[in-house]
C-alpha positions in Angstrom: -11.1 -8.7 65.4 -8.2 -7.2 63.5 -7.2 -10.6 62.1 -10.7 -11.3 60.9 -10.7 -7.9 59.1 -7.4 -8.7 57.4 -8.6 -12.1 56.4 -11.7 -10.5 54.8 -9.6 -8.0 52.9 -7.4 -10.8 51.4 -10.4 -12.8 50.4 -11.8 -9.7 48.6 -8.5 -9.1 46.8 -8.4 -12.7 45.6 -11.9 -12.6 44.3 -11.3 -9.3 42.5 -8.1 -10.8 41.0 -10.0 -13.8 39.7 -12.8 -11.7 38.3 -10.2 -9.5 36.5 -8.6 -12.5 34.9 -11.9 -13.5 33.4 -13.0 -9.9 32.6 -9.8 -8.9 30.7 -8.7 -11.7 28.3 -5.1 -11.9 27.1 -4.2 -9.6 24.2 -4.8 -11.3 20.8 -1.7 -12.2 18.8 -1.2 -10.6 15.4 -4.4 -9.4 13.7 -6.5 -12.2 14.8 -6.8 -16.0 14.7 -5.7 -18.7 17.0 -2.9 -20.4 15.0 -5.0 -23.5 14.3 -5.7 -25.0 10.9 -9.3 -23.8 10.8 -8.4 -20.5 12.5 -4.9 -19.4 11.4 -3.2 -16.4 12.8 -3.9 -13.4 10.6 -0.9 -11.4 9.3 -2.2 -8.1 8.1 0.6 -5.6 8.8 4.4 -5.3 8.7 4.3 -5.3 12.5 2.5 -8.7 12.4 5.0 -10.2 10.0 8.0 -8.9 12.0 6.3 -10.1 15.2 6.0 -13.6 13.8 9.7 -13.6 13.0 10.5 -12.6 16.6 8.3 -15.4 18.0 10.0 -18.8 17.4 7.4 -20.4 19.7 4.8 -19.9 16.9 6.8 -21.3 14.1 4.8 -24.5 14.2 1.5 -22.7 13.9 -0.8 -21.8 11.0 -0.8 -18.4 9.4 -2.6 -16.5 6.6 -1.9 -13.2 5.0 -5.0 -11.0 5.0 -3.4 -7.9 3.3 -0.5 -7.0 1.1 2.5 -6.0 3.2 5.1 -3.4 2.2 8.5 -3.8 4.0 10.1 -0.7 2.4 12.8 0.1 4.9 12.0 3.8 4.5 8.5 3.3 5.9 7.8 3.7 9.7 8.5 0.5 11.7 10.4 -1.2 8.8 14.1 -1.8 8.4 16.9 -3.3 6.4 17.1 -6.8 7.9 20.4 -8.4 8.6 18.8 -11.9 8.8 15.8 -13.6 7.4 12.5 -12.1 8.6 11.1 -15.5 9.8 13.2 -18.4 11.1 16.6 -16.7 10.8 20.0 -18.2 11.4 20.9 -17.0 15.0 24.7 -17.6 14.8 26.3 -16.8 11.5 29.7 -17.6 12.9 28.9 -21.3 12.7 28.7 -23.3 9.5 25.2 -24.7 9.6 21.8 -23.3 10.4 21.6 -22.5 14.1 18.1 -21.0 14.4 14.6 -22.5 14.9 13.2 -23.6 11.5 9.6 -22.7 10.5 7.6 -25.9 10.6 4.1 -24.6 10.3 1.8 -23.5 7.4 2.0 -20.1 5.8 -0.8 -19.3 3.4 -0.2 -16.2 1.4 -3.8 -16.1 0.3 -2.8 -14.5 -3.0 -1.2 -11.5 -1.3 2.3 -10.1 -1.7 5.2 -9.1 0.6 6.9 -6.2 -1.2 10.3 -4.5 -1.0 11.9 -6.9 1.4 15.4 -5.7 1.9 18.1 -8.0 3.5 21.8 -7.5 3.9 23.1 -10.5 5.8 25.4 -13.5 5.6 23.9 -17.0 5.6 20.3 -18.3 5.3 18.7 -15.0 4.2 15.3 -14.5 2.6 11.8 -14.0 3.8 12.2 -17.4 5.5 15.5 -18.7 6.8 14.8 -22.4 6.9 11.6 -24.4 6.2 11.5 -27.8 7.8 8.5 -30.1 7.2 6.6 -26.8 6.5 4.2 -25.6 3.8 4.3 -22.1 2.2 1.8 -21.4 -0.6 0.2 -18.7 -2.6 2.4 -15.8 -1.8 4.5 -13.4 -3.9 7.7 -11.7 -2.8 7.8 -8.6 -5.0 10.6 -6.1 -5.6 12.9 -8.0 -3.1 16.5 -6.9 -2.6 18.1 -9.8 -0.8 21.9 -10.2 -0.5 23.9 -12.7 1.6 27.6 -12.8 1.7 27.6 -16.4 2.5 25.5 -19.5 1.8 21.8 -20.2 1.2 20.1 -17.1 -0.2 16.6 -16.9 -1.8 13.9 -14.4 -2.3 11.3 -16.6 -0.6 13.3 -19.0 1.4 17.0 -19.7 1.9 16.6 -23.4 2.6 13.6 -25.7 1.9 14.2 -28.9 3.9 11.6 -31.5 3.4 8.9 -28.8 2.9 6.4 -27.9 0.2 6.4 -24.6 -1.7 3.5 -24.1 -4.1 2.0 -21.2 -6.1 4.7 -18.8 -5.0 6.8 -16.3 -6.9 9.5 -13.7 -6.6 10.7 -10.6 -8.3 13.6 -8.2 -7.7 17.2 -9.1 -7.0 18.9 -11.9 -5.1 22.6 -12.3 -4.6 24.9 -14.6 -2.6 28.0 -16.7 -2.6 26.6 -20.2 -2.9 23.2 -21.9 -3.0 21.5 -18.9 -4.4 18.1 -18.9 -6.1 15.5 -16.4 -7.2 12.9 -18.2 -5.1 14.8 -20.7 -3.0 18.4 -21.1 -2.2 18.6 -24.8 -1.5 15.8 -27.4 -2.0 17.0 -30.4 0.0 16.0 -33.9 1.0 13.5 -36.4 -0.3 10.3 -34.6 0.6 11.3 -31.1 -0.5 8.8 -30.0 -3.2 8.5 -26.8 -5.3 5.4 -26.8 -7.5 3.6 -24.3 -9.8 5.9 -21.5 -8.8 8.2 -19.0 -10.6 10.8 -16.3 -10.2 11.5 -13.2 -12.3 14.3 -12.1 -10.0 17.7 -11.2 -11.2 20.1 -13.7 -9.5 23.8 -13.0 -9.0 26.6 -15.1 -7.5 28.8 -13.0 -5.3 32.6 -13.5 -5.2 35.2 -15.1 -7.4 34.1 -18.7 -6.5 30.4 -18.3 -6.4 28.5 -21.6 -7.2 25.1 -23.3 -7.3 23.3 -20.2 -8.6 19.9 -20.7 -10.3 17.1 -18.5 -11.6 14.6 -20.4 -9.5 16.7 -22.6 -7.2 20.4 -22.6 -6.4 20.6 -26.3 -5.6 18.0 -29.1 -5.9 19.7 -31.6 -3.7 18.5 -35.1 -3.1 21.3 -36.7 -1.0 20.3 -40.3 -1.8 19.2 -39.5 -5.4 15.6 -39.8 -4.7 12.8 -37.2 -4.3 13.5 -33.5 -4.0 11.5 -32.3 -6.9 10.6 -29.2 -8.9 7.5 -29.4 -11.1 5.5 -27.1 -13.3 7.7 -24.0 -12.5 9.8 -21.5 -14.4 12.2 -18.6 -14.2 12.8 -15.6 -16.4 15.4 -13.4 -14.7 19.1 -13.2 -15.7 21.5 -15.5 -13.8 25.2 -15.0 -13.3 28.0 -16.6 -11.2 31.1 -18.7 -11.5 30.3 -22.4 -11.6 27.2 -24.5 -11.4 25.1 -21.8 -12.9 21.7 -22.5 -14.6 18.7 -20.6 -15.9 16.4 -22.7 -13.6 18.7 -24.6 -11.3 22.4 -24.3 -10.7 23.1 -27.9 -9.4 20.6 -30.7 -9.6 20.5 -34.1 -8.1 16.8 -34.4 -7.8 13.8 -34.5 -10.2 12.6 -31.7 -12.3 9.5 -32.0 -14.5 7.6 -29.8 -16.9 9.6 -26.6 -16.2 11.5 -24.0 -18.2 13.7 -21.0 -18.1 14.4 -18.1 -20.5 16.7 -15.8 -18.6 20.2 -14.8 -19.8 22.8 -17.1 -18.2 26.5 -16.3 -17.7 29.3 -17.9 -15.8 32.9 -17.0 -15.3 34.1 -20.6 -14.5 35.1 -23.2 -17.0 32.4 -25.7 -16.2 28.8 -26.1 -15.0 27.1 -23.4 -16.9 23.8 -24.2 -18.7 20.7 -22.7 -20.2 18.4 -24.7 -17.9 20.8 -26.5 -15.5 24.4 -25.8 -14.7 25.2 -29.4 -13.6 23.0 -32.4 -13.0 23.2 -36.1 -12.0 19.5 -36.0 -11.4 16.7 -36.0 -14.0 14.9 -33.3 -16.0 11.9 -34.5 -17.8 9.8 -32.5 -20.3 11.9 -29.4 -19.5 13.1 -26.6 -21.9 15.1 -23.5 -22.1 15.3 -20.6 -24.6 18.6 -20.8 -26.5 18.2 -17.3 -27.8 17.4 -15.3 -24.7 19.6 -17.4 -22.5 22.7 -17.1 -24.7 23.4 -20.7 -24.0 23.2 -23.6 -26.5 23.9 -26.3 -23.9 22.6 -27.4 -20.6 23.1 -30.3 -18.2 19.4 -31.2 -18.8 16.3 -30.2 -20.7 15.8 -29.3 -24.4 16.9 -26.1 -25.9 14.3 -24.3 -28.1 14.2 -21.0 -30.1 12.0 -18.2 -28.9 9.3 -18.9 -31.4 9.3 -22.5 -30.4 9.1 -21.6 -26.7 6.0 -19.5 -27.5 4.2 -22.3 -29.4 1.9 -24.6 -27.4 2.8 -27.6 -29.4 6.3 -27.6 -28.0 4.9 -28.3 -24.6 1.8 -30.3 -25.5 3.9 -32.8 -27.3 6.0 -33.2 -24.1 2.8 -33.9 -22.1 2.2 -30.6 -20.4 -1.3 -30.1 -19.0 -2.8 -26.9 -20.6 -6.1 -25.2 -20.0 -8.7 -26.4 -22.5 -7.1 -29.8 -23.3 -7.6 -33.1 -21.7 -5.2 -35.4 -23.4 -2.4 -34.5 -21.0 -4.6 -34.2 -17.9 -7.5 -32.2 -16.5 -5.7 -30.2 -13.8 -5.3 -27.2 -16.3 -1.8 -26.3 -14.9 -0.6 -24.1 -17.8 -1.9 -21.5 -20.2 -0.3 -19.8 -23.2 -1.0 -16.8 -25.5 0.0 -18.6 -28.7 2.8 -17.0 -30.6 2.9 -14.0 -28.2 4.2 -15.2 -24.8 5.8 -18.1 -23.0 3.6 -20.5 -21.0 2.3 -19.2 -17.7 0.8 -21.0 -14.8 -3.0 -21.0 -14.8 -3.2 -19.4 -11.4 -1.2 -16.4 -12.5 -3.3 -13.3 -13.2 -2.8 -11.7 -16.5 0.8 -11.4 -17.8 2.4 -10.4 -14.6 2.2 -7.9 -11.7 0.2 -7.8 -8.6 -2.3 -5.0 -9.2 -0.7 -2.6 -6.9 0.3 1.0 -7.8 4.0 0.1 -7.9 3.4 -3.3 -9.6 0.3 -3.1 -11.8 -1.2 -6.1 -13.5 0.3 -6.4 -17.0 -2.1 -6.6 -19.9 -0.2 -7.9 -22.9 -2.7 -10.0 -24.8 -6.3 -10.1 -25.9 -6.7 -13.0 -23.4 -5.4 -10.8 -20.6 -7.8 -8.0 -21.5 -10.8 -10.3 -21.7 -9.8 -11.9 -18.4 -9.8 -8.5 -16.8 -13.4 -7.9 -18.1 -14.4 -11.2 -16.6 -12.9 -10.5 -13.1 -15.0 -7.7 -11.4 -13.1 -8.3 -8.2 -10.1 -6.7 -9.9 -11.9 -3.6 -11.1 -10.3 -1.5 -8.3 -6.8 -2.6 -9.1 -4.0 -1.0 -11.2 -3.3 -2.2 -14.8 -0.8 -1.3 -17.5 -0.8 -2.3 -21.2 2.6 -3.7 -22.1 1.8 -4.4 -25.8 -0.6 -3.4 -28.6 -3.7 -5.6 -28.6 -5.7 -6.5 -31.7 -9.3 -7.5 -30.9 -10.2 -8.3 -34.5 -13.1 -10.9 -34.1 -11.7 -12.8 -37.0 -8.6 -13.7 -35.1 -8.4 -16.8 -32.8 -9.7 -16.3 -29.3 -11.4 -12.9 -30.1 -15.1 -12.2 -30.7 -17.8 -9.7 -31.4 -18.7 -8.5 -27.9 -22.4 -8.0 -26.9 -21.4 -5.8 -23.9 -18.6 -3.6 -22.8 -15.3 -5.5 -22.5 -14.6 -4.2 -19.0 -17.3 -3.3 -16.4 -20.3 -4.2 -18.6 -23.9 -3.5 -17.8 -25.2 -7.0 -16.8 -28.9 -6.7 -16.3 -30.4 -3.7 -17.9 -33.9 -2.7 -16.6 -35.6 0.1 -18.6 -36.8 3.0 -16.4 -38.7 5.5 -18.6 -36.2 5.9 -21.4 -33.2 5.4 -19.2 -31.9 2.0 -17.8 -29.6 2.5 -14.8 -26.2 0.9 -14.8 -26.5 -2.6 -13.2 -23.0 -3.9 -13.0 -19.6 -3.4 -11.2 -18.0 -0.1 -12.4 -14.3 0.1 -13.0 -12.8 2.1 -10.2 -9.1 1.4 -10.6 -6.3 2.7 -12.8 -5.7 1.6 -16.4 -2.5 3.0 -18.0 -2.3 2.3 -21.7 1.4 3.1 -21.6 1.2 4.5 -25.1 -0.1 1.3 -26.6 -3.2 0.7 -28.8 -6.3 -1.5 -28.7 -7.5 -2.0 -32.2 -10.6 -3.5 -34.0 -12.8 -3.6 -30.9 -16.2 -4.7 -32.2 -19.3 -4.5 -30.1 -23.0 -4.9 -30.9 -24.9 -4.3 -27.7 -27.4 -2.3 -25.8 -26.6 0.5 -23.2 -23.3 1.3 -21.4 -21.2 0.1 -24.3 -17.6 0.8 -25.0 -14.2 -0.7 -23.9 -15.5 0.2 -20.4 -19.1 0.1 -19.6 -18.8 2.5 -16.6 -15.8 4.2 -15.2 -15.9 5.3 -11.6 -18.5 5.3 -8.8 -17.9 6.0 -5.2 -14.1 5.7 -5.9 -12.2 7.6 -8.6 -11.1 5.8 -11.7 -8.2 6.8 -14.0 -7.7 5.8 -17.6 -4.7 7.2 -19.5 -2.4 6.9 -22.5 -4.4 4.4 -24.5 -5.5 4.6 -28.1 -8.5 2.8 -29.7 -8.0 2.3 -33.4 -10.4 1.1 -36.1 -13.2 0.3 -33.6 -16.8 -0.6 -34.4 -19.0 0.1 -31.4 -22.8 -0.1 -31.8 -25.3 0.2 -29.1 -29.1 0.1 -29.3 -29.6 2.2 -26.1 -27.9 5.0 -24.3 -24.4 5.8 -23.0 -22.4 4.5 -25.9 -18.7 5.6 -26.4 -15.5 4.2 -27.9 -13.6 4.2 -24.7 -16.4 4.4 -22.1 -20.2 4.2 -22.1 -20.4 6.4 -19.0 -18.1 8.0 -16.4 -18.7 9.2 -12.9 -15.8 10.2 -10.7 -13.3 9.3 -13.4 -10.5 10.9 -15.3 -9.5 10.2 -18.9 -6.2 11.6 -19.9 -4.2 11.4 -23.2 -6.6 8.9 -24.8 -8.0 8.7 -28.4 -10.4 6.8 -30.6 -10.9 6.2 -34.3 -13.4 4.1 -36.3 -17.1 4.3 -35.7 -19.5 4.6 -32.8 -23.3 4.5 -32.9 -26.2 4.4 -30.5 -29.5 5.9 -29.5 -28.8 8.8 -27.1 -25.8 9.8 -25.1 -23.4 8.8 -27.9 -19.8 10.0 -28.2 -16.7 9.1 -30.1 -14.7 8.7 -26.8 -17.4 8.8 -24.0 -21.1 8.5 -24.2 -22.2 10.1 -20.9 -19.6 12.0 -18.9 -19.7 13.1 -15.3 -16.0 12.9 -15.0 -13.0 14.7 -16.5 -11.6 14.3 -20.1 -8.2 15.9 -20.5 -5.9 16.2 -23.5 -7.8 13.6 -25.5 -9.4 13.4 -28.9 -11.6 11.3 -31.2 -11.6 11.0 -35.0 -14.3 8.3 -34.9 -17.5 8.9 -36.9 -20.5 9.1 -34.5 -24.2 8.4 -35.3 -27.2 8.5 -33.0 -30.6 9.9 -32.3 -30.0 12.7 -29.7 -27.3 13.9 -27.4 -24.7 13.0 -30.0 -21.2 14.4 -30.0 -17.8 13.8 -31.7 -16.0 13.4 -28.4 -18.7 13.2 -25.8 -22.5 12.7 -26.2 -23.7 14.2 -22.9 -21.3 16.2 -20.8 -23.6 15.7 -18.0 -24.7 16.9 -14.5 -26.7 14.9 -11.9 -26.7 17.0 -8.7 -23.5 15.3 -7.4 -21.1 16.6 -10.0 -20.7 17.6 -13.6 -18.6 16.7 -16.6 -15.4 18.6 -17.5 -13.5 18.6 -20.7 -10.1 20.3 -21.1 -7.7 20.7 -24.0 -9.4 18.1 -26.2 -10.9 17.9 -29.7 -12.8 15.9 -32.3 -12.6 15.5 -36.1 -15.0 12.7 -37.0 -18.3 13.2 -38.8 -21.3 13.5 -36.4 -24.9 12.7 -37.4 -28.0 12.8 -35.3 -31.6 12.2 -36.2 -33.0 13.9 -33.2 -32.0 16.7 -30.9 -28.7 17.9 -29.3 -26.1 17.1 -31.9 -22.7 18.8 -31.8 -19.2 18.4 -33.3 -17.5 18.1 -29.9 -20.4 17.6 -27.4 -24.1 16.9 -28.0 -25.4 18.5 -24.9 -23.3 20.4 -22.3 -24.3 20.7 -18.7 -20.7 21.0 -17.4 -17.4 22.8 -18.3 -15.5 22.8 -21.5 -12.2 24.6 -21.8 -9.6 25.1 -24.6 -11.1 22.5 -26.9 -12.2 22.5 -30.5 -14.0 20.5 -33.3 -13.6 20.3 -37.0 -16.3 17.6 -37.4 -18.9 17.6 -40.1 -22.2 17.9 -38.2 -25.7 17.1 -39.3 -28.9 16.9 -37.2 -32.5 18.1 -36.8 -33.0 20.1 -33.6 -30.4 22.0 -31.5 -27.4 21.3 -33.8 -24.1 23.1 -33.3 -20.6 23.1 -34.8 -19.1 22.6 -31.3 -22.0 22.0 -29.0 -25.6 21.1 -29.9 -27.3 22.3 -26.8 -26.6 23.4 -23.2 -28.7 22.9 -20.1 -30.0 26.4 -19.6 -33.6 25.1 -20.1 -32.8 22.0 -17.9 -34.0 22.4 -14.3 -31.4 19.8 -13.2 -28.3 21.3 -14.6 -28.5 25.0 -15.1 -26.3 26.3 -17.9 -23.1 24.6 -19.3 -19.9 26.7 -19.4 -17.6 27.0 -22.4 -14.4 28.9 -22.4 -11.7 29.5 -25.1 -13.3 26.9 -27.4 -13.6 26.9 -31.2 -15.2 25.1 -34.2 -14.5 25.2 -37.9 -17.6 26.8 -39.5 -16.5 25.5 -43.0 -15.8 21.8 -42.3 -18.6 21.5 -39.8 -21.2 23.0 -42.1 -22.6 24.8 -39.1 -22.5 28.5 -38.4 -24.0 28.3 -34.9 -23.2 26.5 -31.7 -24.5 26.5 -28.0 -21.0 27.5 -27.0 -17.6 28.4 -28.5 -16.5 30.6 -31.3 -16.8 29.7 -35.0 -13.7 30.3 -37.2 -12.8 29.6 -40.8 -10.4 26.8 -41.7 -7.6 29.3 -42.2 -8.2 30.8 -38.8 -8.3 27.4 -37.2 -4.9 26.6 -38.6 -3.4 29.7 -37.3 -1.7 29.6 -33.9 -2.7 33.2 -33.1 -6.4 32.2 -32.9 -5.6 30.0 -30.0 -2.7 31.8 -28.4 -4.9 34.9 -27.9 -7.4 32.7 -26.2 -4.8 31.6 -23.7 -3.9 28.2 -25.1 -0.6 26.7 -23.9 1.6 25.8 -26.9 5.0 24.2 -27.1 7.7 26.9 -27.2 5.7 29.7 -25.6 5.5 30.6 -21.9 3.0 33.4 -21.8 0.1 31.0 -21.5 1.9 28.4 -19.4 4.7 25.9 -19.4 2.9 22.6 -19.7 3.3 22.6 -23.5 -0.1 21.0 -24.2 -0.5 21.9 -27.9 1.6 22.3 -31.1 0.7 23.3 -34.6 2.0 23.2 -38.1 1.1 26.8 -38.9 -1.1 27.2 -41.9 -1.2 23.5 -42.7 -2.9 21.7 -39.8 -5.1 22.2 -36.8 -3.6 22.2 -33.3 -2.4 18.8 -32.1 -1.7 17.5 -28.7 1.9 17.1 -27.7 1.6 13.3 -27.1 -0.1 12.4 -30.4 2.9 11.0 -32.2 2.7 7.9 -30.0 -0.6 6.8 -31.6 -0.1 8.1 -35.1 
């Protein structure tokens, strides 16, 4: 009886165990996926990436990055690595690679791995050794990789019979030998590097450092066949002892349609070149910049001046395949901003960067700016202007726009007299970096300006940009030089000049504002029907928020044929503080030197609020305003007028220490501290 009971208990335990095995599946690896070609393992976190590195059994699997990964050693769970993150060398005391190579597929999916920091010996980089593997579409950004020994690269220390494509690196890379910004050693017949680049600064470490290159340290085909680099480039400085090259230090393979521009220096007496330090391989249709490199000779390639390197004909004549031409092929591998920049790969976005806060996309050309406008998927990213941009429609590649350049209204549907915005708003950050955009010309409908709409559910930021000599004309509402409309957005230290016209909600800087305008101004002339202002047409309110204007001004003439016309703001339903206008103002109904009308009669908005604001009663031609205090020209050019109202001027501390304003007493009106950058 007892034995039967025990037997029954054991049968129950076995059944429950079996059920539990089916009821509770094994914990998924990484952030998803199965490691198969059609279902790759998903790498979404630093823990995933480090976990991959610690799992050699998975090195033959398929992986995909699904998010940008920051490996900053100061962040939780990160570290300064002493070996490669993936496929490291396991015994640095021995001469050759002793670890398990990565033999799978790693698809970066256009994502980045940033701030990788390695302090090791041999075979250091994101990957230690690639063998019959594929790595594609990944950027290693702000890397700091140092190896005291051999084979050091930002992406991979050694590429053995593997393919690397559409990859790039930035930061610093240093090692004793076989040191490259992207790959340390590219070795054997089937080792390929294609459509990739490095901007990393590369240094040879030690008195006898060798095989040091901006892209690859050594492109080594042992039997003189294969091992190729195609359609790639490097821009970072390169230094070492011998076998030092702007693109490749030592080459015995094939290099095609590639270039380098980085400064090259070597302490040895041989093997230092602008493109290649030493070569018994081939370099076809390759170039280096003799001016920026400081080198007039190379073991391969053709030296060109900087202007020649920024001229499409240099490369087209050599057979390079560019976007828009078919004579050299239809793959559209390269693109160039003629006369402004060196060739870039067609898959690269803009003029550099990754769109992250610490590495914003670089907008350097009209092409970049228009490409941004045509890429709504990037409207939540970070951008920085790195050069002044002229959008004169008479220049090659420019045009008269019929919509906003960025975040345009795409399908306007009239509702009463107001068509709601029907597009993708810009919700990212755009830093003008003190540069200007000039001669913007638009003839369109509603939501017209450089930006159609700034902000939405997410906050947008635009700062430090000047718009000069613009001609913006809309037939509808929400028309401004910088932005047609804003909601949940801040505009800081921006300005506009030229002319802006529209029907209603028209402003020199912003048409319809439910955001914040800070330390900005407009000298543009503004024309419209109603709700017309020198800086902002409608400083609005919609039940979710209201517009605010701080420490800003306008000087351009303002003319309205209908109601609500003001020197600074046409109609104010929000807050305006420490701002002024000297604009000549003309209109029909509700016309004011500073503000044409407020919202006291408006059931939606209540009354607008104005504090410590002024307008010039002489230059405006208006003795009344719906807010602010009217002063004579002489009073408006006297610091005391504003100091007594609490304005914060350079050199005084009673009203604050931000030093927002300065004035040439008795000669000029107050000016913003930053204005010299756009004068």
